[in-house]
N, C-alpha and C positions, 0 to 999 in steps of 0.2 A: 688390387683393391687397397686402398689405404687403411691404416689402423682405425682412423675416425669412420671411415665408410664401413668397416667391419663392425665397429661397435653399434653405429646406428643400425645395420641390418640385424644384428642380434636383438637390440632393443625392440625393433619393429617386429620380429618374430615372437617376442614377448607380449606384444600388444600395444606398444607405444611407438607412434611414428613422429619423430622429431621434425622431419621434413613437413609433415601435415601441419604440425603446429606452427611452423614459420609461415607456411602459405596462409594459414588462418590469420595471423597477425597482419599480413600484406592486405588481405582481403578487407578488414575491418578498420584499417587505418584512417581512411578518409571519412568513415562513418563516425568513428570516435571523435576525430578532429572537428567536425562540424559542430559539435557541442562546446567546444572550447570558446572562452573569452580571453581577454588579454592577461587575465590573472593566472593562466595555467602557463608554467615556465617550460616545461619539457614536453617531448613528444612521445607518442606510444612506442613501446619496445624497450624503455629503460627498466631499471630494477626497482623503481619507485615512482610515484606521482608527485610533482612539486606545483605548489598552488601558492600565490602571494596574497596576503590578507592586508597588504599595506594600505590599500585604499577602501577598506571596509567602512569608514566613516562611523567607528564606534569609539567612544571615549574610554570605555572599560570593557574590551571585548571578551565574550566568553564563547568558547567553542562547544557545540553541543552535537553529540553523535548518536547514531543509531544504527543497528544491524538487524536484518531480518530475512526471510525467504518467502516463498509463495505456497509452501506446503504442498498437499497432494492435488493442488490445481494443475500441478505439472502433469498429472496423468491425463487431464482433459486436453492440454496441448498436444500431447502424444496420440490420444485417441482421435483428436480431429486432425492430426498432421498439420497443425497450424502453430507455428513458432514465433511469429513476428510481433505478437502482443504480450506474451508471457512476461517479457523484459519490462513492459510499462508497469505491470503488477509489482514487479520487484522494487523498481524505483519508487512506486507509490507507497508501499508498505514502510519504507524508511523515511522518505521526506514528509509524509503525512504525520509521522511521530515527531519528527523534528519541529514542524511548525506549531504544534500545540505548546511549545515553549515560547513562541513568538520569534523563533529564529529563521533567518533566511539560510536555506541550503546552499552550500558553496560547491561541493563536489561529490562525486560518487565512484565507487569502485565495486567491481563484480567479482564473483567467484563461480566459475563454470566447471563442473566436474562430470566425468562420463566413462563409459566403458570404453569406447572407441569413437574419436572425433569425426563427426559428419560435417564436412565443411559447410554445405548449404544450410543445414539445420542450425549450426552454431552461429552462422553469420545471420540467419533471421532473428536469433535470440538477441544478439547485440544490436541488431536494427531496433528491436523493441525497447532495449535499454537506453539506446541513444534518443528515441522518441520521448520516453519517459523524463529523460534528463532535460530535454528541451521544454517540454511541459513544465517542468519545475524549475526552469531557469537555472539550472547548475551544470556543472561540467563533468563529463566522464573522463576521468584522468588516469585510469589503469584498471587492471584487473588480473586475474589468474586462470589459466585454463589447464586442467589436469585430466589425463587419461589414466584411469585406474581399473584395468581389465581384472576381473575377479572379485572386485568389491561392488561393481554394478553389473546389472544384467545388460546384455546386448540391447542397444535401443534406449536404454535409460540414460537420463542426466539429471543433475541436481543444480540448484542455483542459491547463492547467497548474495547479499548486497550490503554495502557499508556506505553511510553518508555522514558528512559533517557539515554542520551549518553554524552560523554566528549570531550573536545578539548582544546588546548592551546589557551589562549586568542589572542595571536599574530598571531595564525595560523587560526582563524575563517574565513571562506569564507562569505562575505556579498555583494560581487558585486562591492565594491568600487574601485577594480583595473581593472574593465572592461574598455577597451579602444577602440576607433575607429580603425578598422582594425582587431580586434579579430575575431577568427573564431568559429563557433558554431558546436559542434559535437553532434549528436543524436544517442541515444541507443534504439535499437528496443524493442518494448513492447511484451508481450506474447498475446496480444489481447485487449479487452476492459478494462482490470485491474478491477477497483472497482468503477467507476463512470459513470454516464449517464444511469443507469439501469431503472430509472423510464420511460424515454423515450424509452429505449430498450424493456421494457415489454409491453409499449403500442403498438408499431409497431408490435412486433412479436406475442404477444398473443391476443391483441384486435383487431387490424386493420386486421392482416393477418390470425387470428384464428389457429396459429400453436400451437404444443405442444412440450415439450422438447424432446419427443421421435421421432419427424419428422426428417427424413433425409433431408438435402439440399444440392444439388449438388454443388453449388457455394462454399460450406463451406468444402465439403469432409468429413462431419460428421453430427451427429445430433444437433439440436439446443441446446439441453442440454449440451452436450460434448463442444460445442464452448463457450457457456456462462459462464460454471463453471470454465474454465481455470483460475488458480490462478494468481495473481499479481505478476510480476516479482520483486524480490528483488535484489538492485544493490550495496548493501553494500560492498561486497568483491572486486569488480571490480573497484568502485570508489576510495575506500581506497587505493587499489593496484596502481592505476595510480598516486594518490597524493603522494605516497611515491617517485615517480620518476619525476613528472612534475607538476608545478604549475596549478591550475585551478582557474580561475578569478570569475567564478560564475557557480552555478548549479541550475537547475530547474527541481523539480519534476512535471511532466506533468499530473496533475490530473483534478479535477473539474475546469472549466474555460479554460482548453485547452491551446493551443498556445497564444490566444489573451490576457488572463487575467494573466496567470502565468509568462510570460517572462518578463513583466514590473516590476515584483516585485524584480528583481535582476538587473535591468539595472539603471545606473546614469542618471541624467538629461543630456540631450544633445546627448543622444545615442539612437539609434533604432536598432532592430533586423530585418534583412531581411532574410526571410525563401524562400528556393527554395522547393516547394512542390513536385517536380518531382525527387528529390534527393534520396528518399528511396522507398521501396517496402512496400506498405501498406497490411495488413491482408485483406482478402476478406470480413470479417464481416462488415467493414466500408462501402464499396461500396454497399454491399447488404442492409444495413440500410438506406443509403442515398437514393438508388433507390425506395426501397419498401415502405419507410416512407414519401418519397418526401421531404426530409429534405435539406433546403439550404446549399450549400457548406460551406458558412461562418459559419452557425450555427453548422456544423459538427466539425470545427476546434476551435469552443468555448466550445463545449460540450465534445468531446472525444479526447483521446491521439492521435489518427490516426496513430497508429503503432510506436510511439515514447514516451517512458515512462519517460525518463531522458534525459536532455541536459547539456552539459558541454561547457562553454565558456572559450577558451584558447588563448594564444598568437599565432600568425600566424606561428612563428617559431617553435612551439611545436606541431602544429595540426598534421601532419603527423605521428610523433613519438607517440602521444597520441592515434591516431586511431589504430596503430599497437598494442599498449599495451592493449587497451580495447579488440581488437580481440583475443590477446593472453590470455585474462582473461575470455574468453568465451562469450564476448558480440558480438552483430552484429552492429557495429558502422557505422554512415554515416556522412559525412561533408554536413551539412544541410543548412548552412546560414553563414552570417557575421554581425559584428556589423559596422554600419555607422553612420555618424553625422545626428541628428535630428534637423531640423529647426523649428522655432517657430509654434506651432500648428500641427506640423506633428504627426502621429501616432507613437508609441513606438514599434509597431509590423507591419511588412508588409509581407504578405505572396503572392509571385509572381504568377500571374494568377489566383488568388482566385476570384470566382464569388461571388458577394455580393448578400445578401438576398433581 
């Protein structure tokens, strides 16, 4: 046995299999390459990813970056033994943050860490990441896979994602152009997306004692099928509308819900008034609120409540933007407006909301 073979054997005994890692890279090479455009310079397997922005068509290009994970939704993937969509969630959480600045996502990298590498499971995860990149029209240009026995329990894994986009400096959306009288368009979510799952898991698995295989009449599917639904990616539709109509601000409705996210893009002196009866909410939210006895105000601060992205537009553009979003495959709703905020008034008011 050679010295290198002896070293690999000792490392394998410690729980890290270098050969398996190399086999994983070989397995995913074609999956990753399928997301590449001509702007990707190198191939998978190098020490870093190379991406050309020479043809970005920006006069004053600004790079906009985001990083995120999918939280305890990973537990749902493990309970369902379904790992080919959680990667879509990972991409979505990053690129949906990037487009709120009006930026086009360029590329994505992932970080996959586990106790011991399961080739089939890890390959399915990367398939989901690649699918998310295709939906976002960006390239998966690299990543890192780490076996860390002793840090993770057997069967567990964790994910993180990193994405970079680009925008012209004078076209960056920062909310500064929001004015009183603007209308708020909400784009339907696909369900829970990827936040609030610690509360979801407590209600469903601890309080109610359900399993992912249990059918729930109110949901029309099993618990697992509902919870594993991937986060919707809004890149194509938002960029499509931006090509035709100005958008004054965008809100990715994730952790913090309506209450904490909307103020991040409102100028001082403005408040958003939301009509909570203006869109149809997926039944999972009523189910969680009733079964978990969650106050309505907490629901709107924890979950997206059926609205995954919001766009603030001039009143004159509202109807046209609604039609364009619908033509792009979205389910848009006119959910509110921007009014003047007096001293000490909250920046977000949800009409008819029951307080905690």
